[in-house]
N, C-alpha and C positions, 0 to 999 in steps of 0.2 A: 216725513213721508208726505208725498204730494197727494192731491185729490185723485189723480189717475191711478196712483199706486193703491190707494184705499179702495177705489172702485175695482181695480184689478183683483184685489184680494177677495172682495165681495163676490165678484163674478167668477172667481177661480182661475183667472188668467195669469196671475202672478206666481211663478214657480221659483222665485229667487231664494226663498227660505229652504226649499228642498235642495236647490243647487248649492247653497252655502253649507248645508249639512253634509252633502256629498263631498264637497271640497275639504271640509274639516276632517271627514273620515279619511280622505286621501292623505291629508297632512299627517294624521296619526299613523297611517300605514307607512308613509315615508320616514317618519321618525323611528318606527319599529324596524324598518329595513336598514336604516343607518346603524341602529343598535346591534342588530343581528350581524351586519357586515363587520362591525368593529369587534364583536365577540368572536366571530369565526376567525378573523385575522389574528386575534390574540391567541386563540387555541393553536392556530397553525404556527405562530411564532414560538409558542411553548413547546410544541412538538419538535420543531427544528432544533431548539436549544437542547432538548433531551437527547435527540439523536447525535448531536455534536458532542455532548458529554459522554455518551455511551461508546461512540465509534470514532470520534475525532482524534483521540490519541493514537489509536492503532492505524488510522488512515494516514496520519502525519508521519508515523514511524515507518510506514511501508516503503517510502522512497529511500530512506537511509538503509533499510534492510536489503533492498534490492541492489543498492550500490555496493554494500559490503559483500553481498553474495557474488556479485560480478567480480569484485576484486579477489575474493577467495578462490573462485573457479579459475580466474586468469592467472593467479599466482601459484596454483598447484603444480607439482612436478609430475609430468607425464612421461618422462624419458626413461624411467626405470632406475634401478640401483646401479651406481657406477663406483667401482673400487679402483683407486689409483695406487695401491701399495705394490711393493716389489720385494722379493725375497732378500735381495741384497741389502735392504734397509733394516733387516731384522737379525743380522749376525750379532752374536754376543761379542762385545769389545774384548772380552778376556779369552776369546777363542784362540787367538794367535799365541797368547801366553801359554795356554795348555798345549798347543802344538809344539812350541819351543821346548817345554818341559819334557814332553814325550820323546822328542828327538835327542835331548840331552841324556835321557835315561838310556836310550838305545846306544848312543855313542859311548856312554860310560861303561855299559855292559860289554860292548864290543872291544873297547880299549883294554879292559882287564883281560879279555881273552885273546887279544892280539889279532882280531879279525876285522878291523875297521875298513880295510880295502878289499875284502873278499866279496864275491858276488852274492853270497848269502846275506851279508850285511846290507848291501844295496837293495836287495829284494825286501828285506825287512823294513828298511826306511821307506821304500816306495809303498809297500803295503800299509804301513802305519799312516803315512800321509793321506793315502786314499781313504782309509777308514775314518781318520779324523775329519777329512773334508766332507765325507758322506754324512757323518754324525752331526757336524756343525750345520750342514745344509738342511738336514732333516729337522734339527731344532729351530733353525731360522724359518723354515717353511711352516712348522707348527705355530710359531709365534705370529707369522703373517696371517695364517688362517684364523687364529683366535682374534686378531685385530679386525680382519674382514668380517667375522661373525658379529663382533661388537658394533661395528659401523652399520652392518645390515640391520641389526636389531634397532639401533637408533633411528635409522632411516624409516623402517617399518612403523616404529612408534610415531614418528612425525607424520607419516602418511595417514595413519589411522586417525590421528588428531585432526589433520587437515580435512579428511573425509567426513569426520564427525561434525566439524565446524560447518562444512558445506551443507550437510544434512540438516543441522539445527537451523541454519539460516534459511534453508528452503522451507522448513516447517513454519518458521516465523513469517516468512513471506506469504505463505498460504493463509495463515491466520489473519495477518494484518491486511492481506488482499481482500478477504471477506469483509473486514471492517470497512475498508475503503469502498467496496461495492455497496455495502449497506448504507453508508453515508451518502454516496452518490444517488442511490435510489430515493433516500429520504429528501435530499435537496430537490431532485426532480419532482417528487410528489408535492413538496412544499410550494414550489413555483407554479405547478399546474393547478393546484387547489386554490392558491392565492389569486391566480388569474380568473378561475371560474367564479370565485367569491366576488371579485370586483365586477366581472361581467354580469353576474346575476343582479348585483346591486344597481349597476347602470341600467339594466333592462327594466328593473322595477321603477327607478326614477323616471325613465323615459315613458313608461306606460302611465305613470301617475300624471306626468306633464301633459301627455296626450289626452288623458281623461279630463283634466281640468280645462284644457282648451275646448274639448267637445262640450263640456258643461257650459262654458261661456257662450258658445254658439247657440246652445239650446235654451239659454236663460231668457225668460220674458219678464218684464218689470211692470206690467199693469195694462190698463185699457188702451194706452197709446200703442202697444204692440198689436192689439186687435185692429185698430185703425190702420196701422202700418201694414199689417198683413192683408187687410181688406183692400187697401189701395193697390197692393202688389197683385192681388188676384184680379181686381178690376182692370188694371192696366193690361194684364195678360189676355183678358176676355175681349178687350177693344182692339187688339191687334188683328 
């Protein structure tokens, strides 16, 4: 310490000690600001990790569910029930055999009575053939309607299953959609708060730097500063 510094302390013109203490306090504040900034960021990182654990699975599944839902809706049958059966396809293969047996019985009965060529015989044959045809058609029609009913029931069951699938996928899409929205909100909050945390730290560091600079400008180191100040004042008065 020089003579002028000692003199400055005696005269009370040396404020370097106070300035050094102020700067040391600012350094402590800067260290605390750094610690707080790191702790805040660590909590934000932990928060984001928790949100990802809680909602990340549902958010990731959302896209797959939406795709499956679109496929299910696009693949559904909206044309209504269509039946392609025809009564001709349901005749009993043994129908002709029964018709032949009935004709043989009529012919046998007519032959024994000697009336195979009478008008009464021909009327009986025609009536029997018509009755047999009507009976066989009726049986074929009933079989066709049974087949149609079975196919309709199968189609309705498939439609119900398809509609239930679409409904289930829609419900899952709503649930997973809420997870996705929650995660998006969490991510947005994370970035916003991280930016605010960083900006607050930068502002503190900037304020401390400005304070130290101001302290340096205000610092006096002894009696030489008095002479320097007096010379400045004198020069101003002589102008």
